C-alpha positions as CSV (number, residue, x, y, z in Angstrom):
1,X,42.3,170.5,146.0
2,X,38.5,170.5,145.9
3,X,36.4,168.3,143.7
4,X,32.9,169.4,142.7
5,X,30.4,167.6,140.6
6,X,28.6,169.3,137.7
7,X,24.8,169.4,137.7
8,X,23.4,166.6,135.6
9,X,20.8,166.8,132.8
10,X,18.4,164.8,135.1
11,X,18.7,167.5,137.8
12,X,17.9,170.2,135.2
13,X,14.9,168.2,134.0
14,X,13.8,167.7,137.6
15,X,13.9,171.5,138.1
16,X,11.9,172.0,134.9
17,X,9.3,169.4,136.0
18,X,8.9,171.0,139.4
19,X,8.4,174.4,137.8
20,X,5.8,172.9,135.4
21,X,4.1,171.3,138.5
22,X,3.9,174.8,140.1
23,X,2.3,176.3,137.0
24,X,-0.2,173.5,136.3
25,X,-1.1,172.1,139.7
26,X,-0.3,174.7,142.4
27,X,-0.9,178.1,140.8
28,X,-4.4,177.3,139.6
29,X,-5.3,176.8,143.3
30,X,-4.5,180.5,143.9
31,X,-4.7,182.4,140.6
32,X,-6.9,182.8,137.6
33,X,-5.8,181.8,134.1
34,X,-5.1,185.3,133.1
35,X,-2.8,185.9,136.0
36,X,-0.9,182.7,135.3
37,X,-0.4,183.8,131.7
38,X,1.0,187.1,133.0
39,X,3.4,185.1,135.2
40,X,4.7,183.3,132.1
41,X,5.1,186.6,130.2
42,X,6.9,188.1,133.2
43,X,9.2,185.1,133.3
44,X,8.3,184.1,136.8
45,X,10.2,180.9,137.8
46,X,12.1,181.0,134.5
47,X,15.5,179.5,134.7
48,X,18.3,181.3,132.9
49,X,18.9,180.3,129.3
50,X,20.6,176.9,128.6
51,X,23.7,178.5,127.0
52,X,24.5,180.2,130.3
53,X,26.1,177.9,132.9
54,X,23.7,179.1,135.6
55,X,23.8,175.7,137.3
56,X,27.4,175.1,138.1
57,X,27.4,172.2,140.6
58,X,25.2,169.4,141.7
59,X,25.0,171.1,145.1
60,X,23.4,174.1,143.5
61,X,20.9,171.9,141.7
62,X,20.0,170.1,144.9
63,X,19.4,173.5,146.6
64,X,17.0,174.6,143.9
65,X,15.2,171.2,143.8
66,X,14.8,171.1,147.6
67,X,13.6,174.7,147.6
68,X,11.0,174.1,144.9
69,X,9.8,170.9,146.7
70,X,9.4,172.7,150.0
71,X,7.5,175.6,148.4
72,X,5.2,173.1,146.6
73,X,4.6,171.3,149.9
74,X,3.6,174.5,151.6
75,X,1.4,175.7,148.8
76,X,-0.4,172.4,148.4
77,X,-1.7,172.6,152.0
78,X,-5.5,172.8,152.1
79,X,-5.2,176.0,154.1
80,X,-2.0,177.9,154.5
81,X,-2.2,179.6,158.0
82,X,-2.2,183.4,157.8
83,X,-0.1,184.1,160.9
84,X,2.3,181.2,161.2
85,X,5.8,182.5,161.8
86,X,7.5,179.1,161.1
87,X,5.8,178.6,157.8
88,X,6.6,182.2,156.9
89,X,10.2,181.7,157.7
90,X,10.4,178.5,155.7
91,X,8.6,180.2,152.7
92,X,10.9,183.2,152.8
93,X,14.1,181.1,153.1
94,X,13.2,179.0,150.1
95,X,12.1,182.0,148.1
96,X,15.5,183.6,148.8
97,X,17.3,180.4,147.7
98,X,15.5,180.5,144.3
99,X,16.4,184.2,143.9
100,X,20.0,183.5,144.8
101,X,20.1,181.4,141.7
102,X,18.4,184.0,139.5
103,X,15.0,182.3,139.5
104,X,12.3,184.9,139.9
105,X,9.7,184.1,142.5
106,X,8.1,187.5,143.2
107,X,5.5,186.3,145.7
108,X,5.0,186.8,149.5
109,X,3.7,184.4,152.0
110,X,0.7,186.6,152.7
111,X,-0.4,186.4,149.1
112,X,-0.7,182.6,149.3
113,X,-2.1,182.5,152.8
114,X,-5.1,184.7,151.8
115,X,-5.7,183.5,148.2
116,X,-6.4,179.8,148.3
117,X,-9.3,179.0,145.9
118,X,-11.2,175.9,146.9
119,X,-13.4,176.3,143.8
120,X,-10.5,175.6,141.5
121,X,-11.9,176.4,138.1
122,X,-11.2,174.3,135.1
123,X,-8.7,175.9,132.8
124,X,-5.8,175.3,130.6
125,X,-3.3,175.4,133.5
126,X,-5.1,172.9,135.7
127,X,-4.4,169.2,135.3
128,X,-6.9,167.0,133.6
129,X,-8.7,164.5,135.7
130,X,-8.3,161.8,133.0
131,X,-7.1,161.4,129.5
132,X,-10.4,160.5,127.8
133,X,-12.2,162.8,125.4
134,X,-15.9,163.0,126.1
């Protein structure tokens, strides 16, 4: 007999928060606002609907959380090396993990290694520097 633990609401919220972080903090480093809006329309990184039991076990949730955290860590580097086989392997492996759980991540390593925008423009997807209105 095998005992498994169901994914908790906190784990689902963590996954949602990590996806939000990708959209509002990481994607603006690489893409324009219009492109990010297209990603939302194309349901990039969208988790399956709540009524579906897409996240069956806590183990599955941990795989997704770890995968998102690794991708965020890679993409938040100041400069993602173009030809770095180890980073490419890590990126591809974590992209595959997301797609195994039906979370669309249609990007390649090369897209991010060549697109980093140091002049991150202000926009609706970038985080505010503070909470004060001026």
